[in-house]
ZAPABA-948783 format. One record per residue: x, y, z of N, C-alpha, C in turn. Coordinates in steps of 0.001 Angstrom, whole numbers, padded with zeros to 6 digits, always signed. Example, Ala and Ser with C-alpha at 12.3 -4.5 7.8 and 13.67 -1.06 7.14 Angstrom:
<sites>
+013190-005690+007800+012300-004500+007800+013200-003300+007800 +012850-002250+007080+013670-001060+007140+012900+000030+007870 
</sites>
This chain:
<sites>
+000837-001181+000000+000000+000000+000000+000884+001247+000000 +000640+002129-000947+001405+003375-001051+000816+004401-000101 +001634+004915+000818+001158+005908+001783+001659+007312+001458 +002297+007478+000324+002815+008789-000073+001669+009749-000363 +001762+011016+000134+000711+011990-000153+000776+012530-001582 +001850+012222-002286+002031+012719-003646+001508+011694-004635 +000644+012131-005517+000093+011252-006543+000791+011549-007868 +001079+010523-008608+001711+010700-009917+000848+010051-010987 +001134+010400-012210+000379+009879-013333+001297+009096-014249 +000767+008059-014839+001535+007307-015821+001549+008026-017162 +000653+008972-017357+000573+009715-018610+001442+010961-018517 +002474+010998-019329+003389+012134-019322+003525+012745-020712 +002562+012455-021585+002657+012883-022977+002550+014391-023162 +002063+015133-022167+001970+016584-022288+003030+017301-021463 +003325+016772-020294+004264+017476-019417+005707+017360-019906 +006095+016213-020414+007482+016060-020861+007836+016990-022016 +006996+017145-023046+007324+018113-024092+007367+019551-023564 +006478+019880-022615+006483+021230-022043+007761+021475-021248 +008184+020485-020473+009430+020614-019710+010639+020725-020645 +010648+019952-021694+011759+020002-022649+011814+021361-023341 +010654+021898-023730+010618+023204-024389+011093+024298-023437 +010666+024208-022182+011117+025192-021192+012626+025099-020996 +013126+023891-020901+014566+023679-020680+015393+024273-021815 +014895+024187-023044+015627+024759-024176+015737+026278-024068 +014769+026917-023434+014781+028374-023286+015525+028846-022042 +015737+027973-021092+016325+028352-019817+017796+028742-019976 +018127+029920-019508+019505+030406-019538+020142+030184-018167 +021463+030140-018102+022123+029991-016797+021753+031152-015868 +021557+030837-014601+021255+031853-013603+022565+032182-012895 +022893+033459-012894+024173+033911-012328+024156+033809-010803 +025158+033165-010265+025326+033088-008811+026135+034312-008395 +025453+035318-007853+026135+036582-007560+026007+037043-006109 +025523+036167-005230+025356+036531-003826+026240+035634-002968 +027135+036232-002174+028008+035403-001330+027236+034780-000167 +027535+033537+000120+026921+032827+001232+027906+032813+002397 +027687+033634+003430+028643+033714+004530+028763+032421+005328 +027764+031567+005282+027819+030299+006017+028790+029313+005376 +029136+029540+004113+030041+028636+003406+031220+029390+002810 +031863+030203+003628+033071+030951+003243+032896+031745+001951 +031744+032357+001803+031531+033236+000664+031258+032551-000653 +030981+031250-000637+030615+030575-001877+029411+031301-002461 +029431+031544-003743+028364+032304-004380+027152+031426-004674 +025972+032045-004592+024732+031342-004905+023740+032309-005541 +022690+031766-006127+021610+032572-006696+020440+032512-005715 +020050+033651-005138+018935+033631-004191+017620+033260-004880 +016701+032676-004107+015442+032192-004655+014680+033256-005452 +014552+034498-004979+013820+035484-005794+014418+035671-007194 +015739+035586-007300+016380+035719-008604+016085+034498-009485 +016094+033330-008887+015782+032108-009624+014336+032166-010127 +013420+032555-009248+012010+032638-009635+011775+033689-010712 +012520+034774-010663+012405+035822-011688+012692+035272-013080 +013614+034337-013156+013983+033724-014438+013037+032583-014804 +012687+031762-013826+011958+030526-014083+010450+030716-014258 +009842+031574-013440+008379+031685-013474+007808+032095-014835 +008386+033064-015550+007828+033388-016871+007894+032211-017847 +008961+031421-017765+009081+030253-018641+008060+029185-018273 +007860+028973-016981+006851+028010-016554+005481+028406-017098 +005133+029678-016937+003832+030153-017399+003686+030011-018911 +004731+030375-019636+004688+030289-021098+004421+028870-021581 +004890+027887-020826+004768+026493-021249+003668+025741-020497 +002816+026485-019790+001684+025864-019118+002067+024996-017936 +003166+025359-017282+003645+024594-016138+003463+025408-014852 +003569+024744-013723+003334+025385-012438+004353+024880-011434 +004851+025781-010619+005777+025425-009539+004987+025390-008249 +005083+024288-007517+004409+024183-006229+005410+023761-005182 +005060+024014-003929+005911+023609-002818+005035+022928-001782 +005419+021726-001399+004671+020980-000387+005226+021310+000970 +004343+021523+001915+004749+021763+003302+004864+020422+004011 +005959+020244+004706+006156+018967+005419+005533+019016+006793 
</sites>
């Protein structure tokens, strides 16, 4: 018995082409913010990532969700 709260579908004939099309348009996101917890290793903060990703998701009929644990 599967007790996972996440349901998946065996049909991926629409989502896979949309993901592939989005991936072709996705440009590298610049890591320009130093992370003081890791000796200044650079990272891209979430708002910057979303600024790049959300318009592409919308254009391709995709949605970003976050599950609360």
